[in-house]
N, C-alpha and C positions, 0 to 999 in steps of 0.2 A: 584975681580969679584965673584959674588955669583955662587956657583956650581950648585945650583938648577935651576937657571935661564937659564943655558946653555943646560939643558936637553931638547931634542925635544919632543913635545907632539904629539900623533897621531891625525890626522885630524878626526873630527867627521863627519860621513856620513850624508848628508842631508836627512831628512825624507820627502818622497814624500807626497804631499797633498792628502788628502782623495778623492778618486774618488766617486762621487755621481752617482749612477746608477738609471736612471729613471725607475719607475715601469712600467711593461708591461701592457698595456691596455687589459683587459679581458672583454668579454661580454658573457652573458648567452645565449646559443643557445638551444631552446627547441628541444626535440627529434623529428626526422622526423615523419610525419604523417603515420599512418598504414592503409593499405587498409583493407576493410572488407573481411573476408574469403568468398569464393564462395558458400559453402554449408550451408544449414540452421542449421544443427547440430553444425558446427564449429562457426557459428555466435552466437548461443545461448550459447555455451560454453564460448566464448569471453565475452558475456554480463554478465555472472555469475562470471567468474574468474578475468577479467580485465576490469572494467567499464571505466577506463581512455582510454585504448586502443580501446574499442568500440566507445567511444565518438570521439576519433581522427579519426577513420574510418568513422564515421557518418559525421563529418565535411568535410572530403575529398570527400565523396560521394556526398554531397550536392553542393560542389564547382566544381565538374567535369562536363564536357559537357554532359555526359550521366547519370547525377545524377538522373534524373527522373526514368530511368529504374531501377537503383540500389535501389532507395527508394521504388519503387513499389514492387520489389522482397522482400526487407526487411520488408515491411508492411505486406505482406502475411505471412512471417515467424513469425513475432511478434504476429499477430492475431491468428495464429495456436497455439503458445505457451500459449496465454491467454485462449483459448478455452480448450485445452487439460489439461494444468496444473490446472486451476481453476475447470474444470469439474471433474477431478479425486479427487481433494480435496473435492469437494462437495459430491461425492459418498461416501467418508469416513465419512463425517458428517451424511449423510442419513443412513448409516449403523447402527447408534445408534438406530434407529427405525426399519429399514429394510423394505422390501416390496416396494411399489411404492415410498416411500420417498427417496430411493436411486436414482431413476430416476428423481424425482422432484429436488433434490439438485444438481444433475449433470447438469441440465439445468439452474437452477437459479443462482448458484454462478458465472459462466461466464457472465450471463446477468447483474449481479450487476456491474462488472467491465466495460463492454461495454457500458451500459446505462450511467454510471457515466462519462465515458470518452467523450461520445457524448455531454452530457449536459455541461461539463466543458470545452470543446474545445474552444468555443467562449470567455468565460472569460479569459482563459489562453492567447489567442492571444491578447486580450485587455490589460491585465496586461503587457505583454512584450512590446507592442507599447507605453503604457503610461510611462514605465520606459526607453524608447528609447534604448532598447536592439537591437543589429543588428541581429535580428532573424525574419525570415518570418513566415508566417502561417504554411508552410510545415515543417519547422524545429521545431517549437513549438509542433505541433501535433506528429511528429516523436519521439521527446524526451519524450512526455507524454506517447505515446504508448509503447516505450521501457521500461519506468518505470513500466507500468502496466504488461508487460511481465515478468520483473524481479520479481515483486510482486507475480505473479502466479507461477513462477518456484520455488520461495522460499516456497510458500504454499505447493507445491507438495513435496518438500524435507522434510517438517515438518509434512506431513500427517501421517507417522507412529506414531508420538508422540500422535496425537489425537486418532488414533486407539487404542493405548495402554491405554489411559485414559478411553476410552469407555469399553475396556476389563476389567479394574479394577472395573467397576460398581460403579463409584464414585458419581453417581447421576446426575440428570438433570442439576442443576445449576452449578455444578463444571465443567461439560463438556462444558457448554456455556462459562464459564470463560477461559477454556483452548483454545477454538476456538478463542475467542477475543485476548488472549495473543499471539497466533500464528500469527494472523493477524497484531498485533502490531510489531512483529519481522520482518515479511515480509515487512511491511510498512517502517521500518527503512532501509532495504536494497534497496527498491525502492527509498526512499528519498535521499539516498547517490548518486545514479545515477542522479537524478533530480537536486540536488544542484550542483554537479560537472559540469553538462552540462550548467547550467545557470551561474555559476561562470566564465566560459570561456568567457562570453559575456560582462562582465563589473562589476564594483564594486556594482552596484545595483542588481546583479543577486541573491544575498542571500535574499534580501527583497522580490523580485518577487517569489522566491522559497517558502518562508513562506506563501505568499498569495496563491500560487498554492496548497500547502499542506492543508491549512485551508479550502479552498473551496472544494477540492476533498474529504477530510475527512467528511465534513458535508453532501455533496450530497451522498457520498457512504453509510454513516450510515443511512440516511433516505431512500435510495433505498433498502437497505437490510431490513429495517423495513417494507417497503411496501410489499416486496416479501417473508416475513416470512410465515410459520414456517420453520426452518431448523433442530434444535434439538427439537423433538416433545415431549410434556409432556407424561409421561407413561399412565395417565388416559384418554388420548384422544382416542376415539374409531375410528373415521373416520378422516383420515388426509386430509385436503384440500390442493389444490395447493397454494393458498394464503388465508390469513385470512382477516376478515373485518378490516378496518383501524381504529385504536383507539390508543391514546397515542402517544408516540414518543420513539426514540431509547435510549436517555439518561435516561429518566425515567425508562424504562425497565431494563437498565443496572444497575442502582442503586438498584432496587428491587432484581435483580438477585444476586448482590454482597451481600446484606444483607441476602438473603435466603441461599447463600452458606456458610456464616459464622454461621448462626443459622438455621438449617433445620426446626425448628418449624414455621418459618415465611414462608408463602406461599401465593399465590394469590388464592382466592376462585374461583372455576370453574364457579359458577353461583351465582348471588345474591339471598339471601333468600327472598322468597315471602310469605307474610302472606295472608292466605285465610280467608276472612270474610264471614261467612254464614249469609245471610239475613233472616229476620223473614218470616215465611210462609204467603202467601196471603190467602184471604178468599176463593178463589177457590180451594186451596190445602187442606183446612180443611174439613174432612168428616162431612157430615150432620147428625144430630141426632134429632129424634122426629119431632116436627112441623116445624123445620127449613128446612126440605127437601121439603116442599110444594112450 
């Protein structure tokens, strides 16, 4: 008998089958909605610092039973922000000339935003309904007004930059370009709030936001052109509240850009008029000799 065959072998333990653990179902839960703060200063601070939190509070306010009261109070706060923020920025623009122009610009800059908002309110509501967004007229107007208020507050924050540009005496055209650049930066901040609010309503919110921005920019630019001047030319003797309507905003912006790059290019203050002296008539010629009879 073979000796190796008689040796006992240890039993091999059975390997347990792999246990398949089913993945736990997880679902994304959005953060709970935030109520709007009660005070106007706290609401404006939320509008500037946390646009998503402001929009969440706006959604909850419109859905609440007493949403009308909250929206009415918020509307007064936002209108006050537009008037104060844009008015103070206008006074800084008017300080480039001084005198009555400070008062004129303090009145006209808030008027640009308010007139543009009134003109664009109906197209905004029409765009939202055409895209089948679940937004009523009250929600659309509240979102547009909040964007205007954020625009005005950013203008107010950038007003010292315009003041500094005026203090450096960089010239008429460069100050205008600085004002336009500040408005573009403020428009970017307002557009972020607008697009975020519309994106909550559906996938077509971005396209509606682009239509909103295009219409508002065109109407606002033309309104500012109608209510000009803001930065007055140095050679202007008497500053009017508004000038006669001629040309358009885009053409004037192109001319200003070329003039800022080359100071020798400028718009003539008045067309040259040639004076043609007519020949004297017979009655104007003095008589001599027998011709006086």
